[in-house]
C-alpha positions in Angstrom: 49.6 -38.8 -29.8 52.0 -40.0 -32.6 49.0 -40.2 -35.1 48.9 -36.4 -34.6 52.3 -35.9 -36.0 53.1 -35.1 -39.7 54.3 -37.7 -42.1 58.1 -38.3 -42.0 60.4 -35.6 -43.3 61.0 -37.3 -46.7 57.2 -37.0 -47.3 56.6 -33.6 -45.6 59.9 -32.0 -45.1 58.3 -28.5 -44.5 56.5 -29.6 -41.4 59.9 -30.7 -39.7 63.1 -28.8 -38.3 66.5 -29.4 -39.8 68.3 -32.4 -38.5 70.2 -31.7 -35.4 72.5 -34.2 -33.2 70.9 -35.8 -30.0 72.9 -34.1 -27.7 71.6 -30.7 -28.7 68.7 -29.5 -26.5 65.4 -28.6 -28.4 64.8 -25.0 -27.8 61.2 -24.1 -28.1 59.3 -20.5 -27.9 56.1 -19.8 -27.0 53.9 -21.1 -29.8 51.7 -18.7 -31.6 48.1 -18.8 -32.2 47.1 -18.6 -28.6 47.3 -21.0 -25.6 46.0 -24.6 -25.8 47.1 -28.0 -26.3 50.5 -28.8 -27.7 52.4 -32.0 -29.0 56.2 -32.3 -29.8 57.0 -35.1 -32.4 60.5 -36.4 -32.7 61.9 -38.8 -35.3 65.4 -40.3 -34.5 67.8 -41.5 -37.3 70.7 -43.8 -36.7 74.2 -43.8 -38.3 73.0 -46.5 -40.8 70.0 -44.1 -41.9 67.3 -46.1 -40.3 64.4 -43.9 -39.2 62.2 -44.1 -36.1 58.6 -44.9 -36.8 56.5 -44.0 -35.3 57.7 -40.7 -33.9 58.1 -40.2 -30.1 55.7 -37.4 -28.8 55.5 -35.3 -25.7 52.2 -33.3 -25.0 51.4 -30.4 -22.8 49.2 -27.6 -22.5 50.4 -24.0 -23.2 49.0 -21.3 -20.7 50.5 -17.9 -20.6 47.7 -15.7 -19.0 45.6 -16.0 -15.8 42.0 -15.3 -15.8 40.4 -12.4 -13.7 38.9 -13.0 -10.4 35.0 -12.4 -10.1 33.6 -10.9 -6.8 30.2 -11.2 -5.3 28.3 -10.1 -2.4 30.0 -6.6 -2.5 28.8 -3.8 -0.3 26.7 -0.9 -1.8 28.6 2.0 -3.4 27.7 3.9 0.0 27.6 1.3 2.8 27.5 1.3 6.6 28.8 -2.4 6.6 31.7 -2.9 9.3 32.8 -6.1 7.8 33.3 -7.7 4.3 32.0 -11.2 3.2 32.8 -11.3 -0.3 32.6 -14.1 -2.5 35.7 -15.0 -4.9 35.7 -17.0 -7.9 37.7 -17.9 -11.0 37.4 -20.0 -14.0 40.4 -22.3 -13.3 42.3 -23.7 -10.3 44.7 -21.5 -8.6 45.4 -19.1 -5.7 44.6 -15.5 -5.0 45.9 -12.5 -2.8 43.8 -9.6 -1.5 44.3 -6.2 0.3 41.8 -3.7 1.6 43.1 -0.1 1.8 41.8 3.4 2.1 41.6 5.4 -1.1 40.6 4.4 -4.4 43.7 2.9 -6.1 45.4 -0.6 -5.4 49.0 -0.6 -4.3 50.9 -3.3 -6.5 53.5 -3.8 -3.8 51.0 -4.3 -0.9 49.0 -6.7 -3.1 52.2 -8.7 -4.1 53.1 -9.1 -0.5 49.8 -10.2 0.6 49.3 -14.1 1.7 48.3 -16.4 -1.0 45.1 -18.2 -0.5 43.6 -21.1 -2.4 40.6 -21.0 -4.3 38.9 -24.3 -3.4 35.2 -23.8 -4.6 32.9 -21.1 -6.0 32.0 -20.3 -2.3 35.4 -19.0 -1.4 35.0 -16.0 0.7 36.9 -12.8 1.8 35.9 -12.2 5.3 37.5 -9.0 6.7 36.8 -6.7 9.5 36.6 -3.0 8.4 38.8 -0.2 10.1 36.6 1.8 12.4 37.1 5.1 10.4 34.5 6.0 7.8 35.7 6.9 4.3 36.8 5.7 0.8 38.0 2.0 0.7 39.1 -0.2 -2.0 39.3 -4.0 -2.1 42.1 -5.2 -4.6 42.6 -9.0 -5.4 44.8 -10.8 -7.9 44.8 -14.4 -9.2 47.6 -16.7 -9.8 46.9 -20.0 -12.0 48.5 -23.3 -11.7 50.9 -22.3 -14.6 52.2 -19.4 -12.6 50.6 -16.7 -14.6 49.8 -13.6 -12.5 46.5 -11.6 -13.1 48.0 -8.3 -12.1 50.5 -8.6 -15.2 49.3 -7.5 -17.7 45.5 -7.6 -17.0 45.6 -5.9 -13.5 44.0 -6.9 -10.4 40.1 -7.2 -9.8 39.1 -4.2 -7.5 36.1 -2.4 -5.9 35.7 0.8 -4.4 33.1 2.2 -2.1 32.3 4.6 0.6 32.1 3.5 4.2 29.3 5.7 6.0 28.3 4.7 9.5 27.0 8.1 10.8 23.2 8.1 11.2 21.4 11.2 9.5 19.2 13.6 11.3 15.8 14.6 10.1 14.8 18.2 10.0 11.0 19.0 10.4 9.5 22.2 8.9 6.0 23.6 8.1 4.6 21.7 11.5 1.4 22.7 13.1 1.3 25.8 15.4 2.0 25.0 19.0 -1.7 25.5 19.9 -4.3 24.6 17.3 -7.8 23.2 16.7 -6.9 21.8 13.3 -6.3 17.9 13.5 -4.6 17.7 10.3 -0.6 17.6 9.8 1.1 18.3 6.6 4.8 18.6 7.5 8.1 18.5 5.4 11.0 16.3 6.2 14.4 17.0 5.0 18.1 16.6 6.1 21.7 15.9 4.9 21.8 12.6 3.0 18.2 11.7 4.0 16.5 9.4 1.6 13.6 8.2 3.4 11.8 8.6 7.0 9.4 6.7 9.3 7.2 8.6 11.8 4.6 7.9 14.8 2.3 10.3 16.6 1.9 9.8 20.3 -0.8 11.6 22.3 -0.8 12.5 25.9 3.1 11.9 26.4 6.1 14.0 25.8 8.6 11.3 24.8 9.2 8.9 21.9 10.1 6.0 24.0 7.0 4.3 23.4 6.7 5.2 19.7 5.6 2.4 17.1 6.9 3.5 13.7 5.6 2.4 10.3 7.1 1.8 7.0 9.8 4.3 5.6 8.4 6.9 3.4 10.6 8.8 0.5 11.9 12.0 1.7 10.0 13.8 -1.2 6.7 12.8 0.3 5.3 15.0 2.7 3.8 13.7 6.0 0.1 14.0 5.9 -1.8 12.5 8.8 -4.7 13.1 11.1 -3.5 13.7 14.7 -6.7 12.4 16.4 -8.4 14.0 19.4 -7.6 16.7 21.5 -4.5 16.7 24.0 -0.8 16.9 23.8 0.8 15.6 20.7 4.4 14.5 19.8 5.6 13.7 16.4 8.7 11.4 16.3 10.7 11.2 13.0 13.5 8.7 12.2 15.7 9.2 9.0 17.5 6.9 6.9 20.5 7.7 4.7 22.0 6.2 1.3 24.1 3.8 3.3 21.0 2.4 5.4 22.1 4.2 8.7 18.7 4.8 10.8 18.5 7.8 13.1 18.9 6.6 16.6 17.4 9.2 18.6 14.3 10.5 16.6 13.7 14.4 15.9 10.5 15.4 17.7 8.0 18.1 17.4 5.3 18.8 20.3 2.2 20.7 20.2 -1.1 20.9 21.8 -4.3 20.0 19.9 -7.4 21.8 21.3 -11.0 20.9 20.8 -12.8 23.7 18.8 -16.2 24.9 19.6 -19.0 22.2 19.1 -20.3 22.2 15.5 -23.6 23.7 14.3 -25.8 21.3 11.9 -27.7 23.3 9.3 -30.0 22.1 6.5 -28.1 23.1 3.4 -30.8 22.4 0.9 -34.4 20.9 0.4 -35.5 22.3 3.9 -39.3 22.0 4.5 -41.3 25.2 4.0 -44.3 26.2 5.7 -47.2 25.7 5.2 -46.9 22.6 2.9 -48.9 19.7 1.9 -45.7 17.7 1.2 -45.5 14.4 3.2 -42.1 13.3 2.3 -38.6 15.2 2.3 -35.0 14.4 1.4 -32.8 17.1 3.1 -29.0 17.8 2.7 -27.6 18.1 6.2 -24.0 19.9 6.6 -22.2 22.6 8.6 -18.8 23.7 9.2 -16.8 20.8 10.6 -19.9 18.6 10.8 -19.2 15.1 9.9 -22.4 13.5 11.1 -25.7 14.5 12.5 -28.6 13.0 14.6 -32.3 14.3 14.5 -35.6 14.0 16.1 -38.9 14.9 14.6 -41.5 16.3 17.1 -45.3 17.0 16.4 -45.1 20.4 18.1 -45.0 23.9 17.4 -43.2 24.9 20.8 -40.6 22.2 21.5 -37.3 23.4 22.5 -35.5 20.1 21.2 -34.1 19.4 24.7 -36.9 18.3 27.2 -38.1 14.8 26.7 -36.7 14.5 23.2 -35.2 11.4 22.0 -32.5 11.6 19.1 -31.8 8.9 16.6 -28.2 7.6 15.7 -25.5 9.6 14.2 -25.4 9.3 10.2 -22.8 10.8 8.0 -23.5 14.1 6.4 -23.1 12.7 3.0 -26.3 10.6 3.5 -29.5 12.4 2.6 -31.9 12.8 5.6 -35.2 11.6 4.3 -38.7 11.9 6.2 -41.9 10.2 5.4 -44.6 12.2 7.3 -47.8 10.1 7.6 -49.0 11.7 10.6 -51.9 14.0 11.1 -51.6 17.7 10.0 -50.2 20.2 12.2 -46.9 21.6 13.3 -43.6 19.9 13.1 -40.3 20.5 14.7 -37.1 19.1 13.3 -34.3 18.9 16.0 -30.8 18.6 14.5 -27.4 17.9 16.3 -24.1 17.9 14.5 -20.9 16.1 15.5 -17.5 16.9 14.4 -14.2 14.6 13.8 -13.2 15.1 17.7 -16.5 13.6 18.7 -17.8 16.9 20.2 -21.9 17.1 19.8 -23.6 20.4 19.2 -24.7 21.8 22.5 -27.9 23.8 21.4 -29.9 21.8 18.8 -30.9 23.6 15.4 -34.6 23.9 15.2 -36.7 24.0 12.0 -40.5 24.2 12.2 -43.3 24.0 9.6 -46.8 23.7 9.4 -48.3 20.6 7.4 -51.7 21.0 6.0 -52.9 18.2 3.7 -56.8 18.7 4.2 -59.2 21.1 2.3 -58.9 24.6 3.3 -61.1 25.6 6.1 -63.6 28.3 4.9 -64.4 31.1 7.4 -68.1 31.5 8.1 -69.5 34.6 6.6 -71.8 34.9 9.7 -71.6 37.7 12.0 -70.4 37.0 15.7 -71.3 40.2 17.1 -70.2 44.0 17.5 -67.8 46.1 19.5 -68.5 49.5 20.7 -66.9 52.2 22.7 -68.2 53.0 26.2 -67.2 55.7 28.3 -63.5 56.9 28.5 -61.7 58.2 31.6 -58.3 59.8 31.0 -56.4 57.0 29.3 -58.6 54.1 30.1 -61.2 53.1 27.6 -64.2 51.0 28.2 -65.5 48.6 25.4 -68.7 46.8 25.1 -68.5 43.3 23.3 -71.8 42.1 22.1 -72.6 38.6 21.1 -75.5 38.5 18.3 -74.9 34.9 17.0 -77.8 32.7 17.8 -75.7 30.1 19.6 -74.2 31.6 22.7 -71.6 28.8 24.1 -69.1 29.2 26.7 -66.0 30.5 24.7 -63.0 32.8 24.7 -62.6 35.9 22.4 -59.4 37.6 21.9 -59.8 41.4 21.9 -56.9 43.8 20.8 -56.5 47.6 20.8 -53.8 48.7 18.5 -52.3 52.2 17.7 -52.1 53.1 14.2 -48.7 54.4 13.5 -49.0 57.7 11.6 -46.3 57.1 9.0 -47.5 53.9 7.7 -50.8 53.2 9.1 -49.8 49.9 10.4 -51.0 48.5 13.8 -48.5 48.9 16.8 -48.4 49.0 20.5 -51.3 46.3 20.8 -52.9 45.8 24.0 -54.6 42.4 24.2 -57.4 40.6 26.6 -58.9 37.5 26.4 -62.7 37.7 27.3 -64.3 34.7 28.6 -68.1 34.7 27.7 -70.2 32.1 29.6 -73.3 30.2 28.3 -75.8 32.4 26.7 -74.0 35.7 27.9 -74.7 38.3 25.1 -72.7 41.3 26.4 -69.2 41.8 28.1 -67.9 45.1 29.3 -64.0 45.2 29.5 -61.5 48.3 30.0 -58.1 48.8 28.4 -55.7 51.3 29.9 -52.9 53.3 28.4 -55.1 54.7 25.5 -53.3 57.9 24.7 -54.0 60.3 22.1 -53.8 59.1 18.2 -55.6 56.9 15.8 -56.7 53.5 17.3 -58.2 50.3 16.0 -60.2 47.5 17.9 -59.9 44.0 16.6 -61.8 41.3 17.8 -60.8 37.7 17.1 -63.7 35.1 17.9 -63.0 31.3 17.9 -62.6 29.9 14.3 -66.0 29.1 12.5 -67.9 31.5 14.7 -68.2 34.5 12.4 -66.5 37.8 12.3 -66.5 41.0 14.1 -66.1 44.1 11.9 -63.0 46.2 13.3 -63.6 49.4 15.0 -61.5 52.5 14.1 -61.5 55.6 16.4 -59.6 58.6 17.1 -58.7 59.9 20.7 
């Protein structure tokens, strides 16, 4: 505006140019101090010396440079993208050119010959279908503003270089299970050229990965640690992914057979009941090789085989103590145990542990004499014995009689011959014969019923 002009030359001569004739064009160079608004002020003077007031003005914007383009939505440095959808933006109105070429440089000639396109909004897009071949590519773009300034002179074009890679990687499996094994655990290693992560699936009973369901991707530095499940044919399916995001189409596979091992055997690892005992409570630790759970049955018997007529409880994890509260009457106990492994195999022959529970006062043996035993006639290796019952009471009862040889070196009894003598009511004497009594030292041992007294052992030499 005229108000922006300096005062007339007579007041501020240093701000004005020297006088020049009206027919002479005004030659202006680019004004220094950067781009921006400019105003030309002109004061005319006629032949009489009259001076124009106010001055005439001409205003414009000085613009000598173009701002650089900005890209958005670029592909990754290594990408499998087969097309571009890149945003283009600038800070002022204008047009742009772009080219995509192989290599990592921009051709100024090709860019200058490219079609000009208008930048309409900040959502202007470069849509471009990439060549089929993989390799290095560069996107080059140059902006021209409305003043005609070209970005590529002197700033140079906006560019971006990346690697196009559409070839899927191949996973390599190592440290896999043996072709036949009883171990359920898998601890395999996955590797491969340009493999950054992988996904896996284990299928049982088939030899194809067509039905595989894959999980999330795991970093290639992470080993594949997994339980393969129950016995049978197993196939491990692996798909690798590379830096560009390509995923292996046909999985890498490994097949093996998982065999069930022999059934486990449960054992009492600590705090097993001892015999005889007065304890009524027990807390045992059950374990065993490959035993993950166990079941048990407590039988009030000295002879149970833990199979016939035995009902076992539910399986419990081996980490839980086995507690027994024994409130039953005194007598023998048989604890039956069966272990189970991770395959579900159950122990075939139960583990048997027996003990005698005695909580009452000890039974005192009668000091009374039950009777005597004497030798009768001998005929060869047959020895006759006479058992005499001298106790006042003579009920019907059974008496165990043993004739045992004394070992010369140790004096211990050996080679015992046993007979059970049935005594009827009021019978005082009983004859019995033992055969096979050869030369040597022997001892006769009579065991009356408990509480009926004792019989002194009789030693003899034949």
